[in-house]
N, C-alpha and C positions, 0 to 999 in steps of 0.2 A: 504496500499499500504507501503511495508517494502522496504526502500532504504538502500543499502549496500555499501560500498568501504573498501578495503584494504589500510592502513596507513602503510607505512614502515618507521621504526624508525632504524638508525645504531647501531651495537655492534660491539665493536673489529673487528675481520675477515670476521665474519659471518653477512648477513643480516637478523635482526628480523622480521616478517611481524606480525603487531598485527591489527584483524579486530574488527572495530569498527561498530557497527550498530546502526540502527534508537532505539534498544532499550534501548541500551547505554546511548544514549544521551536522551531517556525518562525520564532513572532512574536518571541522573544528573540532570535535570531541574525539576525533581518532577512532571511530566507530561502522560498522554497516548502517546501510538505510533499512536495514531490515530490524536493527536493535533500536533506532530512531523511533521506528513505528511500534515496536512494542513498548518503549519508552512513553510514547502517547496514548496509547491502546490499553495497553497491559504490563503498565509497571511493577506488578506483583510479579512477575517472572523474569524480571533482569534484577540484577546484584546491584545493591543501594550504591554501590559507589560508581558504578556506570550510570546510574540513574542521576547522579550528582554531578558528572560530568557533563551528560548531554544537556540538562538541565541548565547547568552553565553557558554552555556552548548558544543555547536556546536563547537567554538573557542577552548575551552579549552581540549575536546577530540581529534582536529584534524580532525574531521568526512569531509569527502567529498563525496556528492551524488554522486552515480553510477548510472548515467544517462545511460548509454551503456544497463545495466541489465533491468533497467525500460522500456528502448522503445523495448529490446527483449521479456520482458514478453508481451509488446501489441501488436508483431507480426512483426516490421519493425522498423529500428533506424531511424533518422534524418540525417543519411550518405550517399551519393551519391559516388560511386566508378568512377573511371575514368582511362581508359587503352590506352595510345595512342604509337605509333611507337618508337617514339626515343625523351627523353628531353632533349636530348644535342643539336636537333633542336629547337633555338627558337620561330619558326612556332609553335610548340606543345605548348611553355613554354607560349606561348601569350593567346594561346587559351584556354587552362588550367587556365590561369588568369583572363580571361573572364567567365567562367566557375563558378568559385571560387566566384568572386564579385557575381554572380546572383545568386548563392546557399546561401551565407551567408547571403543576402538581403532577402532569404525567410527562415531564422531560421535555413540554412541547412548545415552542414559540407563537405568537398569535399577530400575525399581521393584519390590521383593521384598512379597508376602504370603504370612502363614503360615496354614494350614488349622486345623493344632493337629489333625489326623486327624480334623478333622468336617466333613462334608458339606454342612453349613448354611453355614459360614464361607467354606469352597470358594466356593459359589455366590453369598454376597456379596464375595467378591473379582472374581469372573465378570461381575458387574453394575457393580461399581466402574471395571473396566478397559475395559470396551466402553464405558461412558460417557467416559471419560479418550480414546477412540477410540487406543487403542495400537498402535503399528506391528505389534505380534505378542504373542502368549502363550506361554511356556513353563509347563507345567504336570507336576507330579507328582498324579496325581488319587487320591483318596481311595479310590474302589472303582470296581466296572466300570462303571458307567452314564455313558458317555461322550455322552450324547444333547445334554447343555446345549453343550459343546465341539462336538459334529457343526455344530449350530446356529448357531454363533458363526466356526467355520470358513468356511460356506456363507454367511455375512451380509458375510466380504470380508477376516475378521480370520486371518490365518496361525495355526496351533495347533500347537506340537511338544510331544510327552509326552517329559519326560526323567526319566530311571531307572525307564523303565517301556515296555516293547516295544509296539508297536503295527502292526496292518496297516497296511502302506504305500497300501494304497487307500484308506485313513481318513486316517492322519493321518500325517508325519516323526515318528521319533522317536529315541533315544539313549539307548541303556540296555546294563546288564553281564548277562551268562546267568546269571540267579539259579539257575537249576536245574543248572547245571555247578558253581555255586558251593559250593550245598550238598553236591553230591557231593563235591567235593573236601574239605571242612570234615570232611565223615563218613567219608571212604574214609581221612584223616589220624588220625582218633579209632580207627578197626578196625586201622589199621598199628602203632599202640601196644599192641595187643594186649587193648584193651578189649572188650568185646562186649554190654555192656548199657548202652545207649546213651540220653539224651534229648534232645529238640528242646525249648528254652524260646521264647516268642516267639508272638504274637499280636497284631490277631485275624486268625483265616484267613480272611478276606474280603479283606486286604490281599494283592495280587498281589505284592508281593516276598516277605511270610510263606509265601504258598503255595508259590510255587517255590522258596526255599530247602528247604522241609519236603520238596517233592517228589524233590528231587535227594538229601536225608538218605536217605530212605525206598529210593531205588532203590539206594545204596549198601550199606545193609543188605539188602536182597534180594538182592544178590549174595553175601553173606557168610555162610555157613552157620552157623548158631548163634547168630548176633546179633539183638538185638532193640530196637526205638526206640519209646520212649514220647514221646507228645507232650503236653507241659505249658503249656497255652492261659496268654497273659496278655490283657488289657483294650487295653493300650499297649506300645509299644517303647522304656519309658524305664528309665531306673535304677532306681526305685522299683519297678516290678512286678518287675525282673528280681530284687532281694534278698527280697520275698516268697516267690518261688519259690526260692530261694537256701535259704531260711529254712525251708521246707517242705521240701526235698530233705536239708538235712543234720538234721533231725528226724527222718527215716526210719532206719529200722533198718540196718545196715551189709550186710545180704545182699538187702535191697530196694531199697537206692541205686541209683543209677545211677552207672557207672563213669566215665562220660563224659559231658559237657553240650556241645550244639551250642547257642548262643545266637543268634536270629535277627538281633542286631547287635552292637556291640559296648556301646552302653551297656546293654541287659538283660545280654550278659556282665559288665560292671562290678560291676551291680546284683548277681548270682548270685554272683560270685566274695566279694563284703560279706557277703551271708548264708549263704555257706558256711563262711567263715572267722570270725565274729563271736565264736564260743566256742572260739577255735583247738583245737577236736576234729575237725576235717576239715581235712586238708591238700590243696593244691592244687600239684602235679599226682598226690600220691603217692595220696591216696584218690580223689577225683575231677577228670578230666583236663578242661579248659575251654577253648573254641574258640571266637570272635566271628565278626562280619563287617563289614567297612566297611574298618579298618585306621584309625582316628579316630587322633591324636596319643596321646590318653590311653590306647589301648591300649599302647603301649611304656613308659609311665611309671606303670602300675597297680604296686601293690606285688608282685604278682606278675605280670610283663610278660604280657600274652594273646597269644596266639597270633590269629590273626586272615586273615579272606578280604579282601585289599585290592582296591580299586574304585578306577580312576583321575579321581577326584573333581574337580579343576579340568579335566581334558580333557572330563567328561562335559560341564560347564557350557560351556567353549568350543565341543565339537561343537553343543549346542543351539542357541546363536546364530548360527553358521555356519547352520546348517540352515532355521532363521527367517529369515535375511536372504535366502538362496538363493529362498524359497518369496515372500517380497514384494517383493522388489526384483527378481528375475531370473525368477520366474514357474515357477520349476522342479518337475519333479514330485516327488510325496513319495517319502523316502529312508528306510530305515529304517538306524541303526548299532548294531551289539551288540559289544561290548568282553568278553574273555576275562578271568576274575577271577584272581587270583595268590595260593598260598597262602604264608603267613607264619609260619614256627614260631617260638616263643618259651618261657619258660620252663612257661607254664600247661599245656602238653601234654608237653612234653619234660623237665621240670627232673631 
């Protein structure tokens, strides 16, 4: 086995790159290449004095083993690729943290990509991770076209969908029951006595949005006299939520929804800002408001937000577990679905 690394050495205005190989280390230590390889990989079978001599040569030359090259020669790296919809959303940050903790415990590293809810960016990350021959992919897809992921999986790279339920005949997946979550949020608003409701979020092509809206519609259909208006947004961000909140605030009191279910907490925080911008609409007295995800910022808002809690870290943990079972054990596809939890705060129960 030959290990190599390019060690950078600075010089005037240009950087000179010096390649230090295992052969260089062997020559400096006066041992064979095989002995250096044993020191790097199986030091227990090498005499302590020889290990010390080789280590001194490594330190002197500045040799750093190229573990990536070694892994690629073996056919697969010890790196997991992960692509999420929006790293600016603390929900996905926490999911990624959970995945990183579990990957690290398994001796793996995690590379995180942000599709920013754009399909072309998602495809670019798929290209990159395939070139890197990652151990597997954790993906929150932008849309419903999973054909590229099917090809990646068929080519031998395990794929697990995260925050997205999938047919187990095609993929392993870990998700939360968003239809149930949408029902919970809307049922809570109805239980506060509100009948004129609105759902704020989009685009509807995003599966999570569609499922939460479906749950909301189901709850309203079961309540006599209740109505649900869909106020779409182009993205699930604070900015788009604020614009929706301002538009709601400017409507007459008789036309304004009595309660708003925002598709996630970022949208809910924006709606809250838009509604309270001029202190002429009170939350929850005039408009009750509930979000989704229960990110840390929800409880810290000027009016603490009611929300639907998802087990963010556990989703990441479970995604890695499913991936490693696929990659290392040849397990069948599995589908894990967690149930969401209603968290009531001042924005609906003030």
